[in-house]
PADRENDO-609413 format. One record per residue (C-alpha): residue number from 0; residue in one letter; chain; x, y, z. Coordinates in nm, 2 decimals. Example, Ala and Ser with C-alpha at 12.3 -4.5 7.8 and 13.67 -1.06 7.14 Angstrom:
residues 2
   nr  rest  kette       x       y       z
    0     A      A    1.23   -0.45    0.78
    1     S      A    1.37   -0.11    0.71
This chain:
residues 490
   nr  rest  kette       x       y       z
    0     X      A   -2.42   -2.12    0.35
    1     X      A   -2.55   -1.86    0.10
    2     X      A   -2.51   -1.58    0.35
    3     X      A   -2.15   -1.68    0.42
    4     X      A   -2.07   -1.69    0.05
    5     X      A   -2.22   -1.34    0.00
    6     X      A   -2.00   -1.21    0.29
    7     X      A   -1.69   -1.35    0.13
    8     X      A   -1.78   -1.19   -0.21
    9     X      A   -1.85   -0.85   -0.05
   10     X      A   -1.53   -0.86    0.15
   11     X      A   -1.34   -0.88   -0.18
   12     X      A   -1.48   -0.54   -0.28
   13     X      A   -1.23   -0.39   -0.04
   14     X      A   -0.87   -0.29   -0.14
   15     X      A   -0.67   -0.60   -0.20
   16     X      A   -0.42   -0.69    0.07
   17     X      A   -0.07   -0.80    0.00
   18     X      A   -0.05   -1.17   -0.06
   19     X      A    0.18   -1.40    0.15
   20     X      A    0.42   -1.42   -0.14
   21     X      A    0.43   -1.05   -0.19
   22     X      A    0.49   -1.00    0.18
   23     X      A    0.79   -1.24    0.17
   24     X      A    0.94   -1.07   -0.13
   25     X      A    0.90   -0.73    0.01
   26     X      A    1.06   -0.82    0.34
   27     X      A    1.35   -1.02    0.19
   28     X      A    1.60   -0.73    0.23
   29     X      A    1.49   -0.69    0.59
   30     X      A    1.54   -1.06    0.66
   31     X      A    1.89   -1.05    0.51
   32     X      A    1.97   -0.77    0.76
   33     X      A    1.83   -0.92    1.08
   34     X      A    1.82   -1.30    1.04
   35     X      A    1.95   -1.47    1.36
   36     X      A    2.19   -1.69    1.17
   37     X      A    2.39   -1.37    1.08
   38     X      A    2.47   -1.32    1.45
   39     X      A    2.61   -1.66    1.54
   40     X      A    2.90   -1.52    1.74
   41     X      A    2.68   -1.26    1.92
   42     X      A    2.41   -1.45    2.13
   43     X      A    2.25   -1.14    2.27
   44     X      A    2.17   -0.98    1.93
   45     X      A    2.08   -1.32    1.79
   46     X      A    1.83   -1.39    2.07
   47     X      A    1.67   -1.04    2.04
   48     X      A    1.62   -1.08    1.66
   49     X      A    1.49   -1.43    1.69
   50     X      A    1.23   -1.33    1.95
   51     X      A    1.13   -1.02    1.75
   52     X      A    1.09   -1.21    1.43
   53     X      A    0.86   -1.46    1.59
   54     X      A    0.64   -1.18    1.72
   55     X      A    0.65   -1.00    1.38
   56     X      A    0.54   -1.32    1.20
   57     X      A    0.24   -1.35    1.44
   58     X      A    0.15   -0.98    1.39
   59     X      A    0.16   -1.00    1.01
   60     X      A   -0.05   -1.32    1.02
   61     X      A   -0.31   -1.13    1.23
   62     X      A   -0.32   -0.84    0.99
   63     X      A   -0.36   -1.07    0.69
   64     X      A   -0.67   -1.21    0.87
   65     X      A   -0.81   -0.86    0.87
   66     X      A   -0.78   -0.84    1.25
   67     X      A   -0.63   -0.54    1.43
   68     X      A   -0.31   -0.56    1.64
   69     X      A   -0.21   -0.39    1.95
   70     X      A    0.05   -0.11    1.92
   71     X      A    0.38   -0.30    1.95
   72     X      A    0.75   -0.20    1.95
   73     X      A    0.99   -0.46    1.82
   74     X      A    1.37   -0.43    1.86
   75     X      A    1.60   -0.55    1.59
   76     X      A    1.98   -0.54    1.55
   77     X      A    2.08   -0.46    1.19
   78     X      A    2.39   -0.63    1.05
   79     X      A    2.64   -0.38    0.90
   80     X      A    2.77   -0.42    0.54
   81     X      A    3.11   -0.34    0.67
   82     X      A    3.27   -0.67    0.78
   83     X      A    3.52   -0.49    1.01
   84     X      A    3.23   -0.34    1.21
   85     X      A    3.06   -0.69    1.22
   86     X      A    3.38   -0.85    1.36
   87     X      A    3.40   -0.57    1.61
   88     X      A    3.05   -0.64    1.72
   89     X      A    2.91   -0.31    1.61
   90     X      A    2.54   -0.33    1.52
   91     X      A    2.26   -0.08    1.48
   92     X      A    1.97   -0.13    1.71
   93     X      A    1.63   -0.03    1.55
   94     X      A    1.30   -0.02    1.74
   95     X      A    1.02   -0.06    1.50
   96     X      A    0.68    0.07    1.62
   97     X      A    0.39   -0.12    1.47
   98     X      A    0.04    0.02    1.50
   99     X      A   -0.12    0.01    1.15
  100     X      A   -0.42   -0.21    1.07
  101     X      A   -0.30   -0.26    0.71
  102     X      A   -0.04   -0.51    0.60
  103     X      A    0.09   -0.28    0.33
  104     X      A    0.15    0.01    0.56
  105     X      A    0.31   -0.22    0.82
  106     X      A    0.56   -0.35    0.56
  107     X      A    0.64    0.00    0.45
  108     X      A    0.69    0.10    0.82
  109     X      A    0.94   -0.18    0.87
  110     X      A    1.14   -0.11    0.55
  111     X      A    1.15    0.27    0.62
  112     X      A    1.27    0.22    0.98
  113     X      A    1.56    0.01    0.85
  114     X      A    1.64    0.25    0.56
  115     X      A    1.56   -0.02    0.31
  116     X      A    1.40    0.03   -0.04
  117     X      A    1.02    0.03   -0.07
  118     X      A    1.02    0.02   -0.45
  119     X      A    0.87   -0.33   -0.47
  120     X      A    0.58   -0.24   -0.24
  121     X      A    0.52    0.09   -0.42
  122     X      A    0.49   -0.08   -0.75
  123     X      A    0.21   -0.31   -0.63
  124     X      A   -0.12   -0.17   -0.75
  125     X      A   -0.40   -0.12   -0.50
  126     X      A   -0.69   -0.21   -0.73
  127     X      A   -1.05   -0.32   -0.66
  128     X      A   -1.17   -0.62   -0.86
  129     X      A   -1.50   -0.56   -1.03
  130     X      A   -1.77   -0.71   -0.81
  131     X      A   -1.98   -0.85   -1.10
  132     X      A   -1.68   -1.03   -1.25
  133     X      A   -1.57   -1.17   -0.92
  134     X      A   -1.92   -1.30   -0.84
  135     X      A   -1.94   -1.47   -1.18
  136     X      A   -1.61   -1.65   -1.13
  137     X      A   -1.70   -1.74   -0.78
  138     X      A   -2.03   -1.92   -0.88
  139     X      A   -1.86   -2.08   -1.18
  140     X      A   -1.61   -2.25   -0.95
  141     X      A   -1.89   -2.34   -0.71
  142     X      A   -2.10   -2.51   -0.98
  143     X      A   -1.80   -2.68   -1.15
  144     X      A   -1.72   -2.87   -0.83
  145     X      A   -2.06   -2.99   -0.75
  146     X      A   -2.11   -2.75   -0.46
  147     X      A   -1.75   -2.77   -0.34
  148     X      A   -1.57   -2.44   -0.40
  149     X      A   -1.23   -2.44   -0.56
  150     X      A   -1.00   -2.21   -0.37
  151     X      A   -0.68   -2.33   -0.54
  152     X      A   -0.62   -1.99   -0.71
  153     X      A   -0.67   -1.80   -0.39
  154     X      A   -0.40   -1.96   -0.17
  155     X      A   -0.23   -1.63   -0.09
  156     X      A   -0.56   -1.45   -0.02
  157     X      A   -0.59   -1.39    0.36
  158     X      A   -0.97   -1.42    0.34
  159     X      A   -0.95   -1.79    0.24
  160     X      A   -0.63   -1.88    0.42
  161     X      A   -0.81   -2.06    0.71
  162     X      A   -1.04   -2.25    0.47
  163     X      A   -0.74   -2.37    0.27
  164     X      A   -0.55   -2.47    0.59
  165     X      A   -0.85   -2.68    0.71
  166     X      A   -0.87   -2.85    0.37
  167     X      A   -0.50   -2.93    0.38
  168     X      A   -0.53   -3.08    0.73
  169     X      A   -0.83   -3.29    0.61
  170     X      A   -0.61   -3.43    0.33
  171     X      A   -0.35   -3.56    0.57
  172     X      A   -0.35   -3.94    0.61
  173     X      A   -0.58   -4.05    0.89
  174     X      A   -0.37   -4.36    1.00
  175     X      A   -0.03   -4.37    1.17
  176     X      A    0.12   -4.60    0.91
  177     X      A    0.02   -4.37    0.62
  178     X      A    0.14   -4.06    0.81
  179     X      A    0.48   -4.23    0.87
  180     X      A    0.51   -4.33    0.51
  181     X      A    0.46   -3.97    0.41
  182     X      A    0.65   -3.78    0.69
  183     X      A    0.91   -4.01    0.85
  184     X      A    1.18   -3.91    0.61
  185     X      A    1.10   -3.54    0.66
  186     X      A    1.14   -3.59    1.04
  187     X      A    1.47   -3.77    1.00
  188     X      A    1.60   -3.50    0.76
  189     X      A    1.51   -3.22    1.00
  190     X      A    1.65   -3.42    1.29
  191     X      A    1.98   -3.46    1.11
  192     X      A    1.99   -3.09    1.02
  193     X      A    1.96   -3.02    1.39
  194     X      A    2.23   -3.27    1.49
  195     X      A    2.51   -3.01    1.49
  196     X      A    2.30   -2.78    1.71
  197     X      A    2.23   -3.07    1.95
  198     X      A    2.60   -3.15    1.96
  199     X      A    2.69   -2.79    2.03
  200     X      A    2.42   -2.78    2.30
  201     X      A    2.57   -3.09    2.47
  202     X      A    2.92   -2.93    2.47
  203     X      A    2.79   -2.60    2.61
  204     X      A    2.60   -2.78    2.88
  205     X      A    2.92   -2.98    2.97
  206     X      A    3.13   -2.66    2.97
  207     X      A    2.89   -2.47    3.20
  208     X      A    2.85   -2.76    3.44
  209     X      A    3.23   -2.79    3.47
  210     X      A    3.30   -2.42    3.50
  211     X      A    3.02   -2.34    3.75
  212     X      A    2.99   -2.67    3.93
  213     X      A    2.63   -2.72    3.83
  214     X      A    2.45   -3.05    3.88
  215     X      A    2.28   -3.02    3.54
  216     X      A    2.11   -2.78    3.31
  217     X      A    1.74   -2.84    3.21
  218     X      A    1.55   -2.70    2.91
  219     X      A    1.19   -2.66    3.02
  220     X      A    1.05   -2.43    2.76
  221     X      A    0.83   -2.45    2.46
  222     X      A    1.10   -2.31    2.22
  223     X      A    1.30   -2.53    1.99
  224     X      A    1.66   -2.64    2.04
  225     X      A    1.81   -2.35    1.84
  226     X      A    1.67   -2.11    2.10
  227     X      A    1.81   -2.32    2.38
  228     X      A    2.16   -2.29    2.22
  229     X      A    2.12   -1.91    2.22
  230     X      A    2.03   -1.92    2.59
  231     X      A    2.34   -2.13    2.67
  232     X      A    2.57   -1.90    2.47
  233     X      A    2.42   -1.60    2.64
  234     X      A    2.46   -1.74    2.99
  235     X      A    2.81   -1.86    2.91
  236     X      A    2.91   -1.51    2.81
  237     X      A    2.74   -1.37    3.13
  238     X      A    2.93   -1.62    3.35
  239     X      A    3.27   -1.52    3.19
  240     X      A    3.20   -1.15    3.25
  241     X      A    3.07   -1.20    3.61
  242     X      A    3.25   -1.50    3.76
  243     X      A    3.22   -1.40    4.12
  244     X      A    2.83   -1.40    4.15
  245     X      A    2.82   -1.73    3.97
  246     X      A    2.99   -1.92    4.26
  247     X      A    2.65   -1.94    4.43
  248     X      A    2.53   -2.18    4.15
  249     X      A    2.77   -2.46    4.26
  250     X      A    2.58   -2.79    4.32
  251     X      A    2.25   -2.65    4.18
  252     X      A    2.03   -2.73    3.89
  253     X      A    1.99   -2.45    3.63
  254     X      A    1.66   -2.44    3.44
  255     X      A    1.57   -2.23    3.14
  256     X      A    1.20   -2.19    3.15
  257     X      A    0.92   -1.93    3.12
  258     X      A    0.98   -1.78    3.46
  259     X      A    1.26   -1.63    3.66
  260     X      A    1.32   -1.72    4.03
  261     X      A    1.40   -2.00    4.26
  262     X      A    1.15   -2.28    4.24
  263     X      A    1.03   -2.51    4.52
  264     X      A    1.31   -2.76    4.46
  265     X      A    1.57   -2.49    4.50
  266     X      A    1.65   -2.49    4.13
  267     X      A    1.76   -2.16    3.96
  268     X      A    1.49   -2.07    3.70
  269     X      A    1.58   -1.83    3.42
  270     X      A    1.32   -1.70    3.17
  271     X      A    1.45   -1.79    2.83
  272     X      A    1.30   -1.47    2.68
  273     X      A    1.46   -1.22    2.93
  274     X      A    1.77   -1.01    2.89
  275     X      A    2.09   -1.13    3.06
  276     X      A    2.09   -0.85    3.32
  277     X      A    1.77   -0.99    3.47
  278     X      A    1.94   -1.33    3.49
  279     X      A    2.23   -1.17    3.67
  280     X      A    2.00   -0.99    3.92
  281     X      A    1.85   -1.33    4.02
  282     X      A    2.19   -1.50    4.06
  283     X      A    2.30   -1.21    4.29
  284     X      A    1.99   -1.27    4.50
  285     X      A    1.99   -1.65    4.52
  286     X      A    2.10   -1.65    4.89
  287     X      A    1.80   -1.43    4.99
  288     X      A    1.57   -1.67    4.81
  289     X      A    1.74   -1.96    4.99
  290     X      A    1.63   -1.81    5.32
  291     X      A    1.27   -1.82    5.21
  292     X      A    1.31   -2.18    5.09
  293     X      A    1.43   -2.28    5.44
  294     X      A    1.11   -2.14    5.59
  295     X      A    0.87   -2.33    5.36
  296     X      A    0.86   -2.66    5.56
  297     X      A    0.73   -2.47    5.86
  298     X      A    0.45   -2.31    5.66
  299     X      A    0.36   -2.64    5.50
  300     X      A    0.35   -2.81    5.84
  301     X      A    0.11   -2.54    5.95
  302     X      A   -0.13   -2.62    5.66
  303     X      A   -0.10   -2.99    5.74
  304     X      A   -0.18   -2.95    6.11
  305     X      A   -0.48   -2.73    6.05
  306     X      A   -0.62   -2.98    5.80
  307     X      A   -0.59   -3.31    6.00
  308     X      A   -0.24   -3.41    5.89
  309     X      A   -0.29   -3.39    5.52
  310     X      A    0.02   -3.41    5.31
  311     X      A    0.12   -3.09    5.14
  312     X      A    0.26   -3.16    4.79
  313     X      A    0.51   -2.92    4.64
  314     X      A    0.50   -3.08    4.29
  315     X      A    0.19   -3.20    4.12
  316     X      A    0.25   -3.55    3.99
  317     X      A    0.03   -3.48    3.69
  318     X      A   -0.16   -3.18    3.58
  319     X      A   -0.41   -3.17    3.29
  320     X      A   -0.33   -2.81    3.22
  321     X      A   -0.05   -2.75    2.96
  322     X      A    0.24   -2.52    3.05
  323     X      A    0.14   -2.48    3.41
  324     X      A    0.33   -2.18    3.55
  325     X      A    0.61   -2.27    3.79
  326     X      A    0.57   -2.16    4.15
  327     X      A    0.86   -1.96    4.30
  328     X      A    0.95   -1.97    4.67
  329     X      A    0.85   -1.62    4.77
  330     X      A    0.51   -1.65    4.60
  331     X      A    0.45   -2.00    4.75
  332     X      A    0.52   -1.87    5.10
  333     X      A    0.24   -1.61    5.06
  334     X      A    0.00   -1.88    4.93
  335     X      A    0.06   -2.11    5.23
  336     X      A    0.02   -1.82    5.48
  337     X      A   -0.31   -1.72    5.31
  338     X      A   -0.46   -2.08    5.32
  339     X      A   -0.35   -2.14    5.68
  340     X      A   -0.52   -1.82    5.79
  341     X      A   -0.84   -1.92    5.61
  342     X      A   -0.85   -2.27    5.76
  343     X      A   -0.76   -2.15    6.11
  344     X      A   -1.05   -1.90    6.10
  345     X      A   -1.29   -2.18    6.00
  346     X      A   -1.17   -2.41    6.28
  347     X      A   -1.21   -2.14    6.54
  348     X      A   -1.58   -2.12    6.45
  349     X      A   -1.68   -2.48    6.37
  350     X      A   -1.57   -2.84    6.34
  351     X      A   -1.49   -3.04    6.03
  352     X      A   -1.76   -3.28    5.89
  353     X      A   -1.83   -3.58    6.11
  354     X      A   -1.79   -3.82    5.81
  355     X      A   -1.43   -3.72    5.76
  356     X      A   -1.16   -3.96    5.88
  357     X      A   -0.98   -3.85    6.19
  358     X      A   -0.66   -3.83    6.00
  359     X      A   -0.61   -3.71    5.64
  360     X      A   -0.25   -3.81    5.60
  361     X      A   -0.34   -4.06    5.32
  362     X      A   -0.44   -3.76    5.11
  363     X      A   -0.24   -3.48    4.95
  364     X      A   -0.31   -3.11    4.88
  365     X      A   -0.14   -2.88    4.64
  366     X      A   -0.17   -2.51    4.71
  367     X      A   -0.18   -2.29    4.39
  368     X      A   -0.20   -1.92    4.31
  369     X      A   -0.51   -1.72    4.38
  370     X      A   -0.63   -1.76    4.02
  371     X      A   -0.57   -2.14    4.02
  372     X      A   -0.84   -2.40    3.99
  373     X      A   -1.02   -2.59    4.26
  374     X      A   -1.00   -2.95    4.13
  375     X      A   -0.91   -3.31    4.19
  376     X      A   -0.61   -3.41    3.97
  377     X      A   -0.61   -3.74    3.78
  378     X      A   -0.36   -3.87    4.03
  379     X      A   -0.59   -3.79    4.33
  380     X      A   -0.44   -3.47    4.46
  381     X      A   -0.66   -3.18    4.58
  382     X      A   -0.56   -2.88    4.38
  383     X      A   -0.65   -2.57    4.58
  384     X      A   -0.62   -2.20    4.50
  385     X      A   -0.48   -2.01    4.81
  386     X      A   -0.78   -1.77    4.78
  387     X      A   -1.04   -2.05    4.81
  388     X      A   -1.31   -1.97    5.08
  389     X      A   -1.29   -2.23    5.36
  390     X      A   -1.65   -2.34    5.34
  391     X      A   -1.60   -2.41    4.96
  392     X      A   -1.28   -2.61    5.02
  393     X      A   -1.43   -2.82    5.30
  394     X      A   -1.73   -2.90    5.09
  395     X      A   -1.51   -2.99    4.79
  396     X      A   -1.30   -3.23    5.00
  397     X      A   -1.61   -3.39    5.15
  398     X      A   -1.76   -3.46    4.80
  399     X      A   -1.43   -3.59    4.66
  400     X      A   -1.27   -3.80    4.93
  401     X      A   -1.38   -4.13    4.78
  402     X      A   -1.27   -4.03    4.43
  403     X      A   -0.94   -3.91    4.56
  404     X      A   -0.88   -4.25    4.73
  405     X      A   -0.96   -4.43    4.40
  406     X      A   -0.74   -4.21    4.19
  407     X      A   -0.45   -4.23    4.43
  408     X      A   -0.46   -4.61    4.45
  409     X      A   -0.50   -4.63    4.07
  410     X      A   -0.20   -4.41    4.00
  411     X      A    0.02   -4.60    4.25
  412     X      A   -0.07   -4.92    4.05
  413     X      A   -0.01   -4.78    3.70
  414     X      A    0.29   -4.55    3.74
  415     X      A    0.53   -4.84    3.74
  416     X      A    0.36   -4.99    3.44
  417     X      A    0.39   -4.67    3.24
  418     X      A    0.76   -4.63    3.32
  419     X      A    0.83   -4.99    3.21
  420     X      A    0.63   -4.96    2.89
  421     X      A    0.80   -4.63    2.81
  422     X      A    1.14   -4.79    2.84
  423     X      A    1.04   -5.10    2.64
  424     X      A    0.89   -4.89    2.35
  425     X      A    1.20   -4.67    2.32
  426     X      A    1.42   -4.98    2.32
  427     X      A    1.23   -5.21    2.09
  428     X      A    1.13   -4.95    1.83
  429     X      A    1.48   -4.81    1.83
  430     X      A    1.36   -4.45    1.90
  431     X      A    1.60   -4.17    1.95
  432     X      A    1.37   -4.04    2.23
  433     X      A    1.02   -4.08    2.36
  434     X      A    0.83   -3.81    2.55
  435     X      A    0.47   -3.70    2.61
  436     X      A    0.26   -3.39    2.66
  437     X      A    0.16   -3.27    3.01
  438     X      A   -0.20   -3.35    2.91
  439     X      A   -0.13   -3.72    2.84
  440     X      A   -0.23   -3.91    3.16
  441     X      A   -0.06   -4.24    3.26
  442     X      A   -0.36   -4.44    3.14
  443     X      A   -0.35   -4.27    2.79
  444     X      A    0.03   -4.32    2.77
  445     X      A   -0.01   -4.69    2.86
  446     X      A   -0.27   -4.74    2.59
  447     X      A   -0.04   -4.57    2.33
  448     X      A    0.27   -4.77    2.43
  449     X      A    0.08   -5.10    2.43
  450     X      A   -0.05   -5.02    2.08
  451     X      A    0.30   -4.93    1.96
  452     X      A    0.44   -5.26    2.09
  453     X      A    0.16   -5.46    1.93
  454     X      A    0.24   -5.31    1.59
  455     X      A    0.62   -5.29    1.63
  456     X      A    0.69   -5.52    1.33
  457     X      A    0.52   -5.28    1.09
  458     X      A    0.62   -4.95    1.26
  459     X      A    0.98   -5.01    1.37
  460     X      A    1.14   -4.97    1.02
  461     X      A    0.98   -4.63    0.99
  462     X      A    1.03   -4.52    1.35
  463     X      A    1.40   -4.62    1.40
  464     X      A    1.60   -4.31    1.49
  465     X      A    1.29   -4.09    1.54
  466     X      A    1.23   -3.86    1.83
  467     X      A    0.86   -3.93    1.92
  468     X      A    0.63   -3.71    2.11
  469     X      A    0.29   -3.84    2.23
  470     X      A    0.02   -3.57    2.22
  471     X      A   -0.32   -3.52    2.05
  472     X      A   -0.23   -3.45    1.69
  473     X      A    0.01   -3.53    1.40
  474     X      A    0.29   -3.29    1.33
  475     X      A    0.66   -3.27    1.24
  476     X      A    0.84   -3.00    1.44
  477     X      A    1.11   -2.78    1.30
  478     X      A    1.38   -2.97    1.50
  479     X      A    1.26   -3.31    1.37
  480     X      A    1.04   -3.42    1.66
  481     X      A    0.75   -3.63    1.53
  482     X      A    0.42   -3.56    1.72
  483     X      A    0.15   -3.83    1.72
  484     X      A   -0.19   -3.86    1.89
  485     X      A   -0.21   -4.11    2.17
  486     X      A   -0.51   -4.27    2.02
  487     X      A   -0.36   -4.33    1.67
  488     X      A   -0.49   -4.59    1.44
  489     X      A   -0.26   -4.82    1.25
């Protein structure tokens, strides 16, 4: 511990970095020029600025932690002071190049690129605190708190930011009831604040579905609902300007996700962070992708035949990896070809193990990308990368046949239980919504739901109207969703 404290003291001998408060004050004129809310009628500019601001926030946080950043160029649209130009949709696009390792220089670079005043930053003195005085104050705090250091006066100092954050987390209530008493109102307030956005999103979804003949629109992305609204507005504008190519979307499901392409269900996937022209390029090539989609059953049948009739699953019923990348049809075709060739070469040289059943149709295999894992999913599926050597795959299946049987049978028993408990909890606790993380298995969700129902008398008054998300931690999201760990304690 003494060595760690000495390192902290020595690090303060360097030039003082701008505090979090000083950074916010310095960038205030910049925020007033680029904030996404200023571009409500211009979804493209709004989306660009929203994405760039999120990246900028992450970069500044990295610099405040005294870690270098990669050279980055962030585009921003600047709002004009002339309202006539704003109404006409005239904005200035500025591309800010960030490569400095110092917070101060980075802030100056941003302000200068936007022709904004740097007076506030220039007035902040770059002074080195006397080492002897700092050490004296440091050890006084240490002794005064019986070996616990008081960092309360250093909240804005990047050196101690992580320590302060951990301390604040430790101060959070460790029971569900206590957490709800402290944060349920906060969640409801944020939820209500987002209500107009949710209503607008519902109207935009309805309008797009009616105009384009879509079955439905799905938001399958880690961004909040405000970003979803921006995507819908951008796509609505795109459809108005290019109505002819949009006819191909009739009867389809449109999904805003982290990838662009046609997925294995034939749904049109649009990367929520891409520009509209990329979306348009995909829409224009949907029919070409449909041709690939029609060929997939034949390739899946080839994998099944070469592996004793095993089922080839297109969708993993459950994966314990969060945010698993979606598989697109052209990529999937290559994966199936590769695995079929590997297994055919194996069978031309040798036979499958004698202890295998003659037919593997009771089992299921899911073919993944070359960099995917070789694993048995919690639901009993064999998850196989297309690049897996045949001898390794055969050995893995041999070792896990019994486990796969047990997991498949167990999942078939509990999946109906989970669905019924999910419905019952949402109804009896009067929740606005109930969802879960990808990493929450059916067994964990069942435990959580049963626990919620057992304590519904205590919890229902505080959970009524809440959008609940079951995961591994407590948190209140910006759109009012309340996250709870599956193994919470009352």
